[in-house]
VOPAGU-2260 file (C-alpha; in pm, 1 decimal, decimal comma):
REM VOPAGU-2260
SITE   aa  ch    i         X         Y         Z
SITE  MET   A    0    -629,6    2669,9    4116,9
SITE  SER   A    1    -882,0    2917,6    3981,6
SITE  GLY   A    2   -1137,4    2831,1    3715,2
SITE  ALA   A    3    -969,7    3070,4    3472,2
SITE  ALA   A    4    -633,6    2895,5    3515,4
SITE  ILE   A    5    -789,3    2552,2    3460,5
SITE  ALA   A    6    -960,2    2678,3    3145,5
SITE  ALA   A    7    -633,6    2827,4    3019,9
SITE  ASN   A    8    -445,6    2500,0    3079,6
SITE  SER   A    9    -716,8    2306,0    2900,4
SITE  GLU   A   10    -696,0    2540,0    2602,0
SITE  ASP   A   11    -316,3    2505,4    2590,7
SITE  ALA   A   12    -345,3    2125,5    2596,1
SITE  ARG   A   13    -596,9    2136,2    2314,1
SITE  VAL   A   14    -385,1    2367,2    2101,4
SITE  ASN   A   15     -50,3    2200,5    2172,7
SITE  GLY   A   16    -177,7    1842,0    2150,8
SITE  PRO   A   17    -161,6    1631,1    1832,8
SITE  ALA   A   18    -367,9    1758,5    1540,7
SITE  LEU   A   19    -524,7    1444,1    1397,2
SITE  ASP   A   20    -719,8    1433,7    1072,7
SITE  LEU   A   21   -1051,0    1279,9    1176,5
SITE  PRO   A   22   -1174,6    1182,4     825,4
SITE  THR   A   23    -849,7     990,5     761,4
SITE  LEU   A   24    -877,4     809,2    1093,5
SITE  ILE   A   25   -1243,1     718,8    1034,2
SITE  LEU   A   26   -1184,7     595,3     679,1
SITE  ALA   A   27    -875,0     392,3     769,5
SITE  SER   A   28   -1040,2     243,8    1080,0
SITE  THR   A   29   -1349,5     145,6     881,2
SITE  ILE   A   30   -1138,2     -29,4     615,7
SITE  VAL   A   31    -938,4    -213,4     884,1
SITE  LEU   A   32   -1255,8    -323,6    1068,9
SITE  LEU   A   33   -1416,9    -440,8     744,7
SITE  GLY   A   34   -1096,0    -628,6     670,9
SITE  LEU   A   35   -1107,4    -800,9    1009,9
SITE  VAL   A   36   -1462,2    -918,2     941,5
SITE  MET   A   37   -1382,6   -1043,5     591,6
SITE  VAL   A   38   -1054,0   -1212,0     690,6
SITE  THR   A   39   -1243,2   -1397,8     963,3
SITE  SER   A   40   -1513,4   -1506,0     720,7
SITE  ALA   A   41   -1271,2   -1604,8     442,9
SITE  SER   A   42   -1036,1   -1801,3     669,3
SITE  ILE   A   43   -1274,4   -1966,5     913,9
SITE  THR   A   44   -1290,8   -2292,9     718,1
SITE  ILE   A   45    -915,1   -2320,8     667,4
SITE  ALA   A   46    -842,8   -2228,4    1029,5
SITE  GLY   A   47   -1109,7   -2472,1    1149,6
SITE  ARG   A   48    -908,2   -2764,7    1017,4
SITE  ASP   A   49    -644,4   -2686,7    1281,5
SITE  GLY   A   50    -900,4   -2661,6    1561,3
SITE  ASP   A   51    -925,6   -2281,7    1599,1
SITE  PRO   A   52   -1169,6   -2121,5    1352,7
SITE  PHE   A   53   -1070,7   -1771,4    1468,1
SITE  ALA   A   54    -693,1   -1817,7    1444,8
SITE  TYR   A   55    -652,1   -1571,5    1158,2
SITE  LEU   A   56    -872,6   -1315,6    1331,2
SITE  GLU   A   57    -651,8   -1332,6    1639,6
SITE  ARG   A   58    -336,7   -1292,6    1430,2
SITE  GLN   A   59    -486,3   -1007,1    1229,6
SITE  LEU   A   60    -588,9    -827,5    1548,8
SITE  LEU   A   61    -234,0    -862,1    1679,2
SITE  LEU   A   62    -102,3    -722,3    1350,7
SITE  VAL   A   63    -342,5    -427,7    1370,1
SITE  LEU   A   64    -228,1    -349,3    1725,1
SITE  SER   A   65     137,9    -379,6    1621,7
SITE  GLY   A   66      77,6    -155,6    1321,6
SITE  ALA   A   67    -105,5      98,6    1537,6
SITE  VAL   A   68     190,6     113,3    1777,1
SITE  LEU   A   69     425,9     159,8    1483,2
SITE  ALA   A   70     197,2     431,4    1342,7
SITE  ILE   A   71     223,3     618,0    1673,8
SITE  MET   A   72     601,1     590,1    1651,3
SITE  THR   A   73     614,8     721,7    1293,7
SITE  PHE   A   74     372,5    1000,1    1387,0
SITE  SER   A   75     628,7    1120,6    1641,0
SITE  ILE   A   76     901,1    1161,5    1374,8
SITE  PRO   A   77     936,4    1524,4    1255,1
SITE  MET   A   78     922,3    1553,3     877,3
SITE  ARG   A   79    1242,3    1757,3     875,5
SITE  ARG   A   80    1423,7    1474,5    1052,5
SITE  LEU   A   81    1279,5    1215,3     813,9
SITE  GLU   A   82    1397,9    1419,7     517,4
SITE  GLN   A   83    1749,3    1431,2     664,4
SITE  LEU   A   84    1745,7    1051,0     695,3
SITE  ALA   A   85    1630,6     993,7     336,1
SITE  THR   A   86    1969,1     872,2     206,1
SITE  PRO   A   87    2040,4     629,3     496,1
SITE  LEU   A   88    1686,2     494,6     459,1
SITE  LEU   A   89    1746,0     436,8      87,4
SITE  LEU   A   90    2063,7     243,8     165,5
SITE  LEU   A   91    1865,7      40,2     419,2
SITE  ALA   A   92    1604,2     -39,0     152,7
SITE  ALA   A   93    1871,8    -151,8     -94,1
SITE  GLY   A   94    2038,7    -356,9     178,6
SITE  LEU   A   95    1713,8    -533,8     267,9
SITE  LEU   A   96    1639,6    -617,0     -96,2
SITE  THR   A   97    1993,9    -749,9    -137,8
SITE  ILE   A   98    2006,9    -953,8     182,7
SITE  VAL   A   99    1682,2   -1130,5     105,7
SITE  LEU   A  100    1838,8   -1266,9    -215,6
SITE  LEU   A  101    2128,9   -1430,2     -31,2
SITE  PRO   A  102    2096,0   -1803,0      46,1
SITE  GLY   A  103    2066,6   -1857,5     418,0
SITE  PHE   A  104    1908,1   -1517,4     477,0
SITE  GLY   A  105    1609,8   -1496,2     246,2
SITE  HIS   A  106    1322,9   -1732,2     321,2
SITE  MET   A  107    1168,8   -1894,6      13,3
SITE  VAL   A  108     792,2   -1947,4     -15,7
SITE  ASN   A  109     620,2   -2079,1    -332,4
SITE  GLY   A  110     937,3   -2036,3    -535,7
SITE  SER   A  111     997,5   -1670,2    -440,9
SITE  ARG   A  112    1266,8   -1543,9    -205,6
SITE  ARG   A  113    1090,6   -1239,3     -59,4
SITE  TRP   A  114    1091,5   -1291,1     315,5
SITE  LEU   A  115    1326,7   -1256,7     609,0
SITE  ARG   A  116    1268,8   -1451,2     928,0
SITE  LEU   A  117    1238,7   -1199,2    1212,2
SITE  ALA   A  118    1137,6   -1297,5    1566,2
SITE  GLY   A  119     986,0   -1623,0    1442,4
SITE  MET   A  120     776,9   -1464,9    1165,5
SITE  ASN   A  121     825,1   -1392,1     796,0
SITE  PHE   A  122     865,8   -1027,5     698,1
SITE  GLN   A  123     831,5    -929,9     331,3
SITE  VAL   A  124    1108,4    -675,4     285,8
SITE  SER   A  125     964,5    -529,8     -35,7
SITE  GLU   A  126     683,2    -367,8     164,3
SITE  ALA   A  127     923,4    -162,9     376,3
SITE  ALA   A  128    1174,0    -107,4      93,9
SITE  ARG   A  129     905,4      49,3    -123,1
SITE  VAL   A  130     820,0     312,3     138,4
SITE  LEU   A  131    1186,1     387,2     215,5
SITE  THR   A  132    1260,5     430,2    -155,4
SITE  LEU   A  133     968,0     667,8    -203,1
SITE  ILE   A  134    1085,2     872,8      95,9
SITE  TYR   A  135    1414,1     925,3     -87,5
SITE  ILE   A  136    1230,9    1009,2    -412,8
SITE  ALA   A  137    1032,9    1276,0    -224,5
SITE  SER   A  138    1355,5    1413,6     -78,6
SITE  TYR   A  139    1519,9    1418,4    -421,6
SITE  ALA   A  140    1223,0    1605,8    -568,7
SITE  VAL   A  141    1274,4    1883,5    -311,7
SITE  ARG   A  142    1653,6    1904,6    -329,5
SITE  PHE   A  143    1677,7    1893,7    -708,7
SITE  GLU   A  144    1351,4    2064,1    -800,3
SITE  PRO   A  145    1505,0    2301,1   -1061,8
SITE  ALA   A  146    1676,6    2013,8   -1244,6
SITE  LEU   A  147    1363,6    1798,8   -1222,7
SITE  ARG   A  148    1148,9    2073,1   -1373,1
SITE  SER   A  149    1397,2    2186,7   -1638,5
SITE  GLY   A  150    1471,5    1876,1   -1842,5
SITE  LEU   A  151    1526,6    1506,6   -1888,2
SITE  ALA   A  152    1853,2    1480,7   -1692,1
SITE  GLY   A  153    1688,9    1570,2   -1362,5
SITE  LEU   A  154    1425,0    1302,5   -1420,4
SITE  ALA   A  155    1665,3    1033,5   -1540,6
SITE  ARG   A  156    1857,0    1009,1   -1210,8
SITE  PRO   A  157    1561,5     911,7    -987,6
SITE  LEU   A  158    1426,5     685,2   -1261,8
SITE  GLY   A  159    1761,4     506,6   -1273,7
SITE  LEU   A  160    1728,7     452,2    -898,7
SITE  LEU   A  161    1374,6     320,5    -941,0
SITE  ALA   A  162    1497,4      85,2   -1214,7
SITE  PHE   A  163    1771,3     -50,0    -987,4
SITE  MET   A  164    1530,2    -110,5    -698,1
SITE  ALA   A  165    1280,9    -268,2    -936,5
SITE  LEU   A  166    1555,1    -499,9   -1064,8
SITE  LEU   A  167    1621,5    -620,0    -709,8
SITE  LEU   A  168    1248,7    -685,3    -670,6
SITE  LEU   A  169    1237,3    -876,5    -999,4
SITE  LEU   A  170    1521,0   -1101,3    -883,1
SITE  GLU   A  171    1306,5   -1228,0    -591,3
SITE  PRO   A  172    1092,2   -1241,5    -817,5
SITE  ASP   A  173     819,4    -987,4    -729,6
SITE  PHE   A  174     685,0    -839,9   -1052,1
SITE  GLY   A  175     382,0    -684,5    -881,3
SITE  ALA   A  176     583,6    -493,2    -621,5
SITE  ALA   A  177     822,1    -366,4    -890,5
SITE  THR   A  178     529,7    -242,2   -1098,8
SITE  VAL   A  179     365,9     -61,3    -807,1
SITE  LEU   A  180     697,6      99,9    -707,8
SITE  PHE   A  181     756,1     225,5   -1061,7
SITE  ILE   A  182     406,5     369,7   -1103,2
SITE  THR   A  183     405,5     537,5    -762,2
SITE  GLY   A  184     756,3     675,8    -812,4
SITE  PHE   A  185     657,0     818,2   -1152,1
SITE  GLY   A  186     350,0     975,6    -991,8
SITE  VAL   A  187     547,5    1146,3    -714,7
SITE  LEU   A  188     799,0    1286,1    -964,9
SITE  PHE   A  189     517,9    1416,1   -1184,9
SITE  LEU   A  190     349,6    1586,3    -887,0
SITE  ALA   A  191     687,9    1738,1    -799,0
SITE  GLY   A  192     704,6    1914,9   -1135,0
SITE  ALA   A  193     862,8    1676,8   -1386,7
SITE  ARG   A  194     751,8    1762,2   -1738,4
SITE  LEU   A  195     462,8    1550,4   -1861,4
SITE  ARG   A  196     619,9    1462,7   -2197,1
SITE  TYR   A  197     931,8    1325,7   -2029,9
SITE  VAL   A  198     728,5    1131,1   -1774,5
SITE  LEU   A  199     516,0     977,0   -2050,3
SITE  ALA   A  200     824,3     889,9   -2256,5
SITE  MET   A  201     992,5     721,4   -1961,8
SITE  LEU   A  202     669,0     547,2   -1866,2
SITE  LEU   A  203     635,5     405,3   -2217,0
SITE  ALA   A  204     996,8     286,5   -2205,4
SITE  ALA   A  205     937,9     122,0   -1865,8
SITE  SER   A  206     616,6     -38,6   -1992,8
SITE  GLY   A  207     804,2    -177,4   -2291,9
SITE  SER   A  208    1064,6    -326,6   -2058,3
SITE  MET   A  209     790,6    -488,1   -1850,9
SITE  VAL   A  210     638,0    -638,4   -2165,8
SITE  LEU   A  211     975,4    -785,6   -2262,8
SITE  LEU   A  212    1007,8    -936,8   -1914,6
SITE  VAL   A  213     673,6   -1108,8   -1966,1
SITE  VAL   A  214     756,9   -1227,9   -2319,0
SITE  PHE   A  215    1091,9   -1380,1   -2220,4
SITE  SER   A  216     968,4   -1539,1   -1895,6
SITE  SER   A  217     777,4   -1862,1   -1938,0
SITE  TYR   A  218     591,8   -1853,9   -1606,7
SITE  ARG   A  219     488,2   -1488,7   -1653,8
SITE  MET   A  220     368,3   -1572,6   -2004,8
SITE  ARG   A  221     161,2   -1858,5   -1865,6
SITE  ARG   A  222       2,1   -1619,3   -1619,9
SITE  MET   A  223     -74,5   -1374,2   -1897,3
SITE  THR   A  224    -228,8   -1647,4   -2111,9
SITE  ALA   A  225    -441,2   -1769,9   -1821,3
SITE  PHE   A  226    -556,1   -1414,0   -1753,0
SITE  LEU   A  227    -665,5   -1356,6   -2113,0
SITE  ASP   A  228    -870,8   -1678,3   -2128,0
SITE  PRO   A  229    -899,6   -1849,4   -1787,5
SITE  TRP   A  230   -1185,1   -2072,5   -1907,9
SITE  ALA   A  231    -953,3   -2240,2   -2159,4
SITE  ASP   A  232    -794,7   -2432,3   -1871,0
SITE  PRO   A  233   -1032,1   -2381,7   -1573,8
SITE  PHE   A  234    -887,9   -2664,2   -1362,2
SITE  LYS   A  235    -517,4   -2576,3   -1390,0
SITE  SER   A  236    -369,8   -2242,6   -1500,1
SITE  GLY   A  237    -705,6   -2064,3   -1493,4
SITE  PHE   A  238    -839,1   -2226,1   -1175,9
SITE  GLN   A  239    -780,0   -1937,7    -932,8
SITE  LEU   A  240    -924,2   -1672,5   -1161,2
SITE  THR   A  241   -1229,3   -1876,2   -1264,2
SITE  GLN   A  242   -1311,3   -1944,6    -898,0
SITE  SER   A  243   -1274,9   -1573,7    -823,3
SITE  LEU   A  244   -1509,2   -1482,3   -1109,1
SITE  ILE   A  245   -1762,2   -1739,4    -990,4
SITE  ALA   A  246   -1751,5   -1588,4    -641,9
SITE  ILE   A  247   -1802,8   -1235,3    -770,5
SITE  GLY   A  248   -2085,4   -1347,2    -998,2
SITE  ARG   A  249   -2268,4   -1524,1    -713,8
SITE  GLY   A  250   -2277,3   -1203,0    -509,5
SITE  GLU   A  251   -2525,1   -1025,0    -737,7
SITE  TRP   A  252   -2677,6    -712,2    -575,1
SITE  PHE   A  253   -2659,2    -777,5    -200,1
SITE  GLY   A  254   -2456,0   -1097,1    -172,4
SITE  VAL   A  255   -2528,5   -1441,5     -35,6
SITE  GLY   A  256   -2483,0   -1321,3     323,0
SITE  LEU   A  257   -2189,0   -1270,7     554,3
SITE  GLY   A  258   -2018,3   -1605,2     618,1
SITE  ALA   A  259   -2222,0   -1786,1     350,3
SITE  SER   A  260   -1956,5   -1791,7      75,5
SITE  VAL   A  261   -1921,0   -2123,8    -103,3
SITE  GLN   A  262   -1603,1   -2041,9    -294,7
SITE  LYS   A  263   -1399,4   -1999,8      22,9
SITE  LEU   A  264   -1468,8   -2365,5     107,9
SITE  PHE   A  265   -1142,2   -2491,9     -45,2
SITE  TYR   A  266   -1237,0   -2377,5    -397,4
SITE  LEU   A  267   -1072,6   -2033,5    -408,2
SITE  PRO   A  268    -699,1   -2041,9    -318,5
SITE  GLU   A  269    -564,3   -1754,3    -103,9
SITE  ALA   A  270    -919,5   -1648,0     -17,9
SITE  HIS   A  271    -809,6   -1454,0     292,7
SITE  THR   A  272    -508,0   -1284,5     131,0
SITE  ASP   A  273    -482,7   -1191,7    -238,3
SITE  PHE   A  274    -844,2   -1286,1    -323,5
SITE  LEU   A  275   -1024,4   -1144,9     -21,9
SITE  PHE   A  276   -1212,6    -903,0    -247,6
SITE  ALA   A  277   -1376,6   -1194,6    -431,8
SITE  VAL   A  278   -1514,0   -1334,5    -104,0
SITE  LEU   A  279   -1634,2    -987,1      -7,3
SITE  ALA   A  280   -1814,2    -954,2    -342,7
SITE  GLU   A  281   -1976,1   -1295,9    -299,1
SITE  GLU   A  282   -2097,6   -1234,5      55,0
SITE  LEU   A  283   -2185,6    -862,2      38,3
SITE  GLY   A  284   -2267,3    -826,1    -330,6
SITE  LEU   A  285   -2247,3    -513,0    -541,4
SITE  PHE   A  286   -2349,0    -305,7    -238,9
SITE  GLY   A  287   -2045,3    -424,3     -43,7
SITE  VAL   A  288   -1819,4    -376,0    -345,1
SITE  ALA   A  289   -1940,0     -17,0    -394,1
SITE  LEU   A  290   -1891,4      56,8     -23,4
SITE  THR   A  291   -1538,1     -84,1     -28,7
SITE  LEU   A  292   -1444,2     114,6    -338,5
SITE  ALA   A  293   -1586,7     431,5    -182,2
SITE  LEU   A  294   -1379,0     378,1     133,0
SITE  PHE   A  295   -1054,2     333,5     -60,9
SITE  LEU   A  296   -1134,1     625,9    -289,6
SITE  GLY   A  297   -1212,3     842,2      12,8
SITE  LEU   A  298    -888,8     752,4     193,4
SITE  ALA   A  299    -674,6     808,7    -117,0
SITE  TRP   A  300    -847,5    1140,5    -183,1
SITE  ARG   A  301    -796,4    1246,8     176,8
SITE  ALA   A  302    -423,0    1175,9     145,9
SITE  PHE   A  303    -413,2    1401,4    -160,5
SITE  VAL   A  304    -600,0    1673,1      28,1
SITE  ILE   A  305    -346,8    1655,2     312,5
SITE  GLY   A  306     -64,4    1666,9      57,4
SITE  ARG   A  307    -213,4    1967,2    -122,6
SITE  ARG   A  308    -257,3    2161,5     201,2
SITE  ALA   A  309     100,5    2085,4     300,9
SITE  PHE   A  310     224,7    2205,0     -38,8
SITE  GLU   A  311      24,0    2526,4     -12,0
SITE  ALA   A  312     180,0    2583,4     330,1
SITE  GLY   A  313     527,2    2550,9     175,7
SITE  HIS   A  314     597,4    2199,5     312,2
SITE  LYS   A  315     699,5    2024,1      -8,8
SITE  PHE   A  316     864,2    1709,6     127,5
SITE  PRO   A  317     570,7    1627,8     359,0
SITE  SER   A  318     336,5    1700,0      68,9
SITE  TYR   A  319     504,8    1437,5    -148,8
SITE  ILE   A  320     499,2    1183,4     137,1
SITE  ALA   A  321     122,3    1220,2     181,8
SITE  SER   A  322      51,3    1227,4    -192,8
SITE  GLY   A  323     275,0     922,7    -240,8
SITE  PHE   A  324      60,1     731,1       7,0
SITE  GLY   A  325    -253,6     828,6    -184,5
SITE  LEU   A  326     -96,9     720,9    -513,8
SITE  TRP   A  327      26,9     389,9    -374,4
SITE  LEU   A  328    -307,7     313,0    -206,4
SITE  GLY   A  329    -499,0     381,8    -525,5
SITE  VAL   A  330    -260,4     188,4    -751,2
SITE  GLN   A  331    -231,5    -123,8    -534,9
SITE  SER   A  332    -604,7    -132,4    -457,6
SITE  CYS   A  333    -688,5    -105,5    -828,0
SITE  ILE   A  334    -440,8    -380,2    -916,8
SITE  ASN   A  335    -569,1    -618,4    -648,6
SITE  ILE   A  336    -933,5    -558,1    -740,2
SITE  GLY   A  337    -850,8    -580,7   -1110,7
SITE  VAL   A  338    -680,4    -916,9   -1056,0
SITE  ASN   A  339    -981,0   -1048,4    -863,2
SITE  MET   A  340   -1214,5    -939,8   -1144,8
SITE  GLY   A  341    -997,4   -1079,0   -1424,9
SITE  VAL   A  342    -912,6    -735,5   -1563,6
SITE  LEU   A  343    -539,7    -768,4   -1484,0
SITE  PRO   A  344    -297,5   -1065,0   -1472,3
SITE  THR   A  345    -263,9   -1243,3   -1140,0
SITE  LYS   A  346     -18,9   -1070,1    -904,4
SITE  GLY   A  347      71,9   -1145,4    -543,7
SITE  LEU   A  348     -47,5    -810,2    -411,1
SITE  THR   A  349    -272,5    -772,2    -108,7
SITE  LEU   A  350    -570,4    -540,3     -71,7
SITE  PRO   A  351    -425,4    -266,2     153,6
SITE  LEU   A  352    -544,7    -258,8     517,0
SITE  MET   A  353    -784,7    -548,0     451,1
SITE  SER   A  354    -610,3    -864,7     333,7
SITE  TYR   A  355    -438,9   -1094,9     578,6
SITE  GLY   A  356     -70,0   -1015,0     550,1
SITE  ARG   A  357     178,4    -933,4     821,9
SITE  SER   A  358     419,6    -707,5     635,4
SITE  SER   A  359     163,9    -524,5     422,8
SITE  LEU   A  360     -70,0    -431,7     708,2
SITE  ILE   A  361     202,8    -320,9     949,5
SITE  VAL   A  362     391,6    -113,1     691,8
SITE  THR   A  363      71,3      47,5     560,8
SITE  LEU   A  364     -32,4     155,8     909,9
SITE  ALA   A  365     317,2     293,6     972,2
SITE  TRP   A  366     296,3     495,3     648,8
SITE  LEU   A  367     -46,9     617,4     753,6
SITE  GLY   A  368     117,4     749,3    1071,0
SITE  LEU   A  369     347,5     960,0     852,5
SITE  VAL   A  370      47,6    1098,4     661,9
SITE  LEU   A  371    -114,6    1200,0     990,7
SITE  ARG   A  372     215,2    1363,1    1090,0
SITE  VAL   A  373     204,8    1568,2     770,2
SITE  HIS   A  374    -143,0    1693,3     863,3
SITE  HIS   A  375     -28,1    1766,1    1218,8
SITE  GLU   A  376     270,2    1975,7    1107,2
SITE  THR   A  377      65,4    2159,8     845,0
SITE  VAL   A  378    -201,4    2258,1    1097,9
SITE  ARG   A  379      56,6    2361,4    1357,8
SITE  GLY   A  380     252,8    2561,7    1101,8
SITE  THR   A  381     -60,8    2739,8     980,8
SITE  ARG   A  382    -159,3    2830,8    1336,3
SITE  ARG   A  383     185,7    2969,0    1412,6
SITE  SER   A  384     178,8    3179,7    1097,6
SITE  ARG   A  385    -155,6    3326,7    1197,6
SITE  GLU   A  386     -30,3    3402,1    1547,2
SITE  LEU   A  387     278,6    3580,6    1407,0
SITE  ARG   A  388      62,3    3789,6    1172,9
SITE  VAL   A  389    -160,8    3888,6    1464,5
C-alpha cells in the first residue's frame, strides 16, 4: 500500500472515529480519581476492622470500571433512538419506583425502602429513575415546545408528571432525591422555553408543598431543628452535623494532611459516603475545597457548553440532555456540600463521582456517556454541514 493511501486511511479513521470532548473527560476523570483517594482515606479505619483496609478502594475501583463500561454503552446510543424510547423509559422509571415499595421486592436500609437486590448487591432505583424521567422531560420539551412556550397548560403536564414521580420517591421515603428531581426538571423546562413567571409560580407552589411535608412529618422536623441549631443537642440529633463542622474547621488553609483526619476515626458517621466532603476539607483544607469546587463548576459548565452548541446546531433534545446533566450535577453537589457545612438540612445525597455509592457512581458515569454522545453528534453534524456547503 502506498504512503498516500495509508495517510488517507488514517485521516478517514480520525474523522470517522468518536469525537470526544477532552475537557469533559479530564474534569470527570480528575473528580473520580480525587474521589478514589478520599474514599480510601475516609474508609481505611472502618475497613481495617474487617482486616482489609483497602476494601472500599477495591469496591470503588470496580464500580468505576463498571460505570466506564456502561458509559461506553450509552455513548453508542444515537440521540434520535433515545428520544424515541423516552416514553418506554419513563414507564420503566415508574415501574422501578413502584416495585421498590412492594414488600418482598424493595430492600429496606435504615428505615427507607430504596433498594433492589440485583446480582447480590443493592441498587438504589431512584438514581436511574431520575435520569429516565429527565430523558422524558427533554423529549416532551421538544415535542410540545409551542404549548410549553405559550402558556401554563403546556407547563402543567410535565410538572404533574414530576409531582407523581416525586410522590413515589417520598413514599420510600427519599426527600432529597425528590427535591433534586423537581429542581432539575424545572430547570430543563425553563431552558426549553417555559415562561419565567409560570416557572417561578410553580416553583413557589412546589416549595410550599415541601415545607408542609416537613411540618407534618416528625422525623423531618427533627432534622430541620437539628440543622438550625446542631449544638443544642451535639451528642444525639446534632451529632453528625457537629462532627462535620469540627472536621471542616480543623482543615484551616491547607488541611491536616492526607490520611491524618481525626473525625473519620469513628466520630463522623458516613464519612466515606454522604460526608466525604467534610473529610476532604479536614485533610486538604481550604485549598482542597476550592479545587474540588472548581472541578465541579468546570464540569457543570462544560455540560452547559455542550448543550448550547447542540442547541445552536438544531439538536434540541440532545441539548436538553446535556444541560440537564449540568443542572443535576450543580444542584446535587451544592446540596451535599451545603449539608456538610450546615447550610442545608441533612439529606442522604452523595457527592457525585466522589462519594462511595454503587448506584450513584454507575448511573452518573452512564449519564456522562450520554453527554459525550451529544458532543460527538454535534461535532459530526457540524462537519457534515460544512462538507455539504463546500
